[in-house]
C-alpha positions, 0 to 999 in steps of 0.5 A: 195365610193361604198358599197356591202350589206351584208344582206337584209335590208327592209325599215321601212319608206318611205325615207329609202332604200331597199338593198339585199344581193350583191346589189352594192350602191353608197355613195356619201361623199358630202351628207352624213351631211344628214344622223344620225350616223350609217345611209348612203345615198347612192343609188342601183347600182340594181334598180337606188333609193336612201335613208338612210340605215344602214351602219353596213349592208354594207362592202367596195366594191372594186373600181373596181365594176361596177357602173351605175345610172340608175335614182334616187328618190330623197326626201326631208329631211327638216324635218328628225327627228330621236330617239334613239332605245335600247329596241328591237335589230333587228336580222341580217340574221345570227341570230346575234343581231343588234341594228340599232343607229337611226330611223325614227318617225313614225310622221314624216312619217305621215306629210310626207303622210298629206302633200302629201294628201293636196288640192291646188289651183293655180290661173293663169292670162290668158298669152299676149292676141294679143290686148295687142300687136297690140291695139284695132284694132288688126283685122282690120290689119288681116283681107283682103279685101273680110274678110279674115282673114291673120296672119299680123305678126308672132306674131298673131296667124296663125288662129282663131278658128271658130265661128257661128257669125262674127269674129268681135266678137273677138274684143270683145273676143280676142285670145292669141297672139302667145307669149301668147300660148307660155308663157302658154306651158313653164309654164305648162312645169315647172309645169311638172318639178315640178311635180305638180298633177292637177287635175281639170282645170276651166276657165273663158268663155274669148278665151283668157283664155280657151287657156292658161288653153289649152296650159298649159296643153299641157305643163304638157302633160294633154291634153285630160286626164283632161278637162277644166271646162269654169265657167262664174262666174270666168270673170273679173269684168265687169266694166272693159269692154270697150264695156260696155257690156258682150263679146259673147264669143264662147259656149261649142260645138264652143270650142270643134269643135275647139279641145279644151278639154273641160269638157261638162258634167260640169254646171257652178255656173254662168250662162252666162244669170247671168253677167251684164255690169258695176258691182259694185266692190263689186258685183264682189268680192261677185261674186268670193267669191261665185266662189270659193266656188263652186270650192273647195266644193265637188260636191254632185254628188261626183262620178262626181267631187269628192275631190280629192288631187291635185292642182286645176288649175284656170284660169282668169284674172288680176283681179282673183287673190286678190279676190279669193285668199282673199275669200279662205284665209279669207283675207279682200277685199281692196277697190276699188281703192287699187284693180285696182292700184294693178291689174295692175301690174299683168303680163301674167300669173300671178300666187297666190297660195294657200294650203290646211292646213286640219287639221286647216281647213284653206286654206293659201298662200305659195309660187307658184311651179313655178318660174315667167315668165319675158320678154322685149318688142319687138317692130315693125321692119321695116328694110326700114325705119331703115337701109336704112334711109337718 
């Protein structure tokens, strides 16, 4: 159905449609359940915008009128409320009194505006790492006799970033696999599709976490726009380090040289030297609590790091999700045995999302803005042993 605007209507609320005399409006009868009495939901031929408009400002247009849809803005109707207004009739351009049978509640608009100003925290574990696929000896599989790296399987990264010291440092600080890179970029693209506004990014110093953050930002098309703040305090529970020592991570200078978008002005809450091997569970939970409070609290250098609306992305480890969100929402921590079992169930790029309830001065855990990522295993295939086997 097509309508033609008879009079100008200026929106009084954010979900209403601006129309001028002569505008053509496309109205889908299947969508009219959203509208109250005297209103219709339509899309303007002139602007491509969609919204509510008063039906008696329009007339039925001829079906032969051309319709081209340029773009569409979708609004949330879940919390819509209407109130009768009979005290002050509106006036049409021709001077006739016109009474809109329904008008939008101001409180509804205020609540929508408050929602837009809320902050969120998205805590994410890193993508698939090479040693999870190829084992702890993955690097030996990729080194030539003279110690040069080569790609022994398509799921190995095509190259490794340069490090000042020996390449063997990557055994304790492994990179993402190629599937891990793809997973991370896919999550970024999904966040972009959901129009998630990422205002800042924090990462564990582990290379796999920095790489995950980098590729999520690429999927969001925010690379070189939002820079990664490397926070040593986000490193996983050190008791789980197989080497019983803190890995020698790539320095900020090395990461920048390797073309990672690093915020070189950021100073972490926990220096690397404060990480100790085999820390207690209580110390790890306490460290996580201190880090998340540091991240969500506006910096004293307000102009450098203001607390702006949007989502704070934190890329850590499987062990990061629970203690960071516990501290943020005020939930009690579990004992170490339950914690260890829970972490084993967290997959690559597992996510938790917390939203700030500013009016109540608290944070609440809600559904993440994107779906989970599920895929199956793909074992190595040797055609000779399988196809040619007698």
